[in-house]
N, C-alpha and C positions, 0 to 999 in steps of 0.2 A: 657142568657148571658154567655159567655165564661169565664172560670177560667183564671187567670193570667199566670198560668203555661202552659196552652194549647196555649195561645197567644204567650208566649215566645218560645214554640216549633215551632209554625207555623212561627214566624219571623225568627228563626234559619234555618228552612228548606228553606224558601224563600231566605234567605241570601246565603245559600249554592247554590241554583240554579242560582242566580244572579252572584255569584263569579265564578261558573263553566262556565257560558256563557262568562263572562269577560276574563277568563283565555283562553278559546278557541279562542276568537276574538284576544286577545293579541298574542297568538302563531301563528295564521294565518297571522297577521300583521308582526311579525318578520320573518316568513318564506318568505313572499312576499318581504320584504325589503332586505333580503339576496339574493334572486333571482335577484332583481333589481341591487344590488350592484355588483353581478357577471357580469351582462350585461354591466354595466358601466365599469368595469375593462377590459372586452374584447374590448370595444370600445376605451379605452385608449391605449390598446396594439396595436390595428390596427392604431390608429393615430400616435403612436411612430414609427411604421414601415413606414408609409406614409411619415412622416417628415424626417426619415433617408434617404429614397430614394430621397426626395426633396433636402435634404442637400448635398447628394453625387452628384446629377445632377448639383447643384450650384457650387460645388467645380470643377467638371469636366469642366463646362463652363468657369469658371475663369481661370483655368490652360490652357484651350485651347486658351483663349485670351493671356495669358502670353506667351505661345509657339509661338503663331502667331507673337506677338511683337518681340520676340527674333529673329525669322526667318527673320522678316522684317529688324531688326537692323543689323543682320549678312549679309543679302543681300545688304543693303545700303552701307555697308563697304567693299562689295566684298569678304566676307568670305564664304567659302564653309561649309555648315553646315551638310553635309552628314557624315562627320567623323571628327576626332580630337577633340580638345577642344570644338568647337561649337557644334559638335554632342554630345558630353558628357554632355554639359549644357542642351541641349534639352532632352536627355535621363534622366537626373536627374529631370527635370520639370515633365516629364511623370511619373517617378517613384514616386516622392512625391505626385503627383496628385492621384495615385492609393492608396498610403498610407492614404492620407486625405479622399479619398472616403470610403475606407474600415474602417477607424476610425469612420466616420459618421454612417455607416451602423452598426457597432459593438456596438456603443453607443445606437443607437435605438433598436438594438436586446436585449440589457440587460435591457433597460427600458420596452421593451414589455414583456420580460420574467418575470420581476418584477410584472407587471400588471396581467399576466396570473397566477402567483403564488397566487396573492391575489384573483383572480377569483376562483381558485380551493378552497381556504379557504371558500369563501362565498358559493360556491356550496356545500361543505361539511356541512357548518353550516345549509343551507337550507334543506339539506337531513336528518339532525338529529333532526330537529324541527317537532314534531308530535302533532298538535293541539288536536287531539282526545285523545291521551294519557295524555296530560297536563290537559285537562278538566276532564278526568276520575280520575286522581289523586286528583284534587281539589274536585270533587264530593265525592270521598271515604273519604277524610279528613273531609269534612263537614258532611257527613252521620255519620261518627264515632262520631263527636261532638254531632249531634242531638241524636244519639243513647245513648250516655252517658247521656244526659239531660233527655231522655225519661226514662232510667233506674232510675235515681234519682227520677224522678217524680213518677214512679210506686212504688218504695220503700217508698215513703212518703205518699202514699195514702192508 
């Protein structure tokens, strides 16, 4: 039959091994999650850019309709819209259409930049997680504990 001290040492050693494995698995999981989060952030960035392009296209279509309605109204009244006030009104419609399109794209670009900045953070996080190193640290700490108990046991015998 084993002595209680030997059993305690065996339990401590087993606990160290189990903790080491758990630390390794947790670090692997954290690394995988950081990589996944980076992937999601890139998808968000691409989605923001796509939505910006769609918003700009929608603004362009709406302003084209407005310009068409303006031309039709000017024509119906017999106004020459190639120059003068009517031409200026159409030029302003085109100008503000471009401003609105650029605003939609700029807002989307800022949102995409933010998502890509988060992506870089997640990539850095994933790169710094070292499952083997984390496990080795846990193993060394546990081995130190077991060694201390072993020394106490040897002094007592």
